C-alpha positions, 0 to 999 in steps of 0.5 A: 601501421595496420598491426598497431591499429589492430592492437588499438582496436583490440585494446578498446574492445577489452576495455569496453567489456571489462569497464562498461558491461557489468558482471553478472552477480554470483555468476560467471559469463557462462553460468546462469544467475541463481536468484536467492535474495533481493540484495542481488538486485541492488548493484544494477537497480540502485534507484528501484532498490532504494525505493523498495527498501523504504517501502512498506512492502519491504517492511511487511514482515517487520511492521509492528502493527502486523506483528501485533495483529497477527500475534507475531505471525502465530496466525499463519495465514498472514505469512502468505502475503507478508513473506510470499513465494513468487507470484508467478510460481503460485499463479497470477491471480491465485492466492500466494503461498508462504516461503520459508526463507528470507522472510525478513525481506518481506514482499521483495523483488523476487516475489514479484519478478522471479519466474518459475524457470529462474528467469526474471520478469520485466517490462522489456526484453533485454538479453544483454542485461545481467538478469536478462529480463523477459517482457511479461504483460501479467506484471502490469495487470491488476490480477497480479496484485490480487493474489495478496491485495484481494485477500482483504477485498481491495481488488474486488472493490475496484472491480465494482467500479467503472474504473475496472473498464476505463482506469485508473488501475492499481499501478496508476495510483500506487506505482506511477511513472517517475516524474510522469515519464514512462521512460523513467519506469514506475516508482517502487515506493508503492505508496498506500495507507501509510502515505497520509497525503494519498489518504487525505486526497481520497476523502473529504470532511464537512460540518455545519450547524442546523439549528441545535444540531451539527451535520457532519458529512464524510465522503470517499471522493477519490478512492478507486476502492472503499475508504478505508480499504484493506477490510478489517485491518484498517479503520477511520474514526470521526471525533468531536470536541469543544473548539480549541484555540490551539489545534495541537492541544491533545485530548478532550475528544468524544467519539462519533462514528467508526468507518471499518469492516469487521472481522468475521467473528465480530458478528454484532458489528456492521460494515461501515466502509465508504465505498468508491464514488464510482461504484454507487451505480453497481453496488447501490452503496453511497460513498457519502455519509451524513451524521447528525448530533447535538453537542450543546452550545459553543464552537466545536471541532470535528476531525477524521482520524485514520488508523493502520490497525483496527483497535486503539492501543496506548504506548503500553499496548493496552487496548482501549474501547473506541468510545473510551478514547479521548486522545485518538492521536495516541494511535492514529493520524489526523486526516481532516479537521473542521471548526464549526462556530 
């Protein structure tokens, strides 16, 4: 009887080890994993991997806007952040360096989680897991994002606000806990400028008549950084036209105002970013801007459009001057629209 019981216990132990404990990818039980691709993470981290794979971090090397703006990465400084080596390799808070392999994976799992010693950074220590993650606090600090995202001053803009002392920070807005539950971990979709719901929540647009004039007010109400952030690369434009019964009708717009930070060589263009509401005390720059113009009689509509690239291009790739654009939707997204009777 004892022998039979012993065999039963042994059999259960073997079943547990083979069925419930996943094998380490690319490794034997005694061989450390050599991490060479984010694809290795997929088997164990299916939810995280799916979120990342659908994110713009994953598409940072193949994003058509980036390819055009970087002249297919002939502007080599763009490679640093669009196909970076591991942040821990170059040092948290330092500008990242470019990698020469697997660039099509963009800003991938290894860029953020791979440690110089070949280990994996995580939020908890779990030596029993295949990747044996180590709890590294730097992973959740703003300085971790700065190596890339302060190249265009986004982190600097946040640091100019009281939020740098009180929060929220980058992760609170762009990597929130799934379903608001810390036990579910952070969402790895990393929503940003491509998420129009997030963009619309950051800014308001108002318009009213004052005599023959129209007053248009645009304000950065939620952004913990400038609107738009990612200086130079992003832009927002205010257009107006005679009011249309059908808002879906395209064309007929006249450009009124551009919100953007210029490239260094654009010396004749002023910076018109809307800085964060919370930064006014530190920077002296108001997050609110009012424009006045005289359109003539009749109802009009005013709209704010958001651009992921600074210049308007038609489907053929031809660049248009902003003042020549009559159909901003050819190369931008509608943020807000206001009709003034």
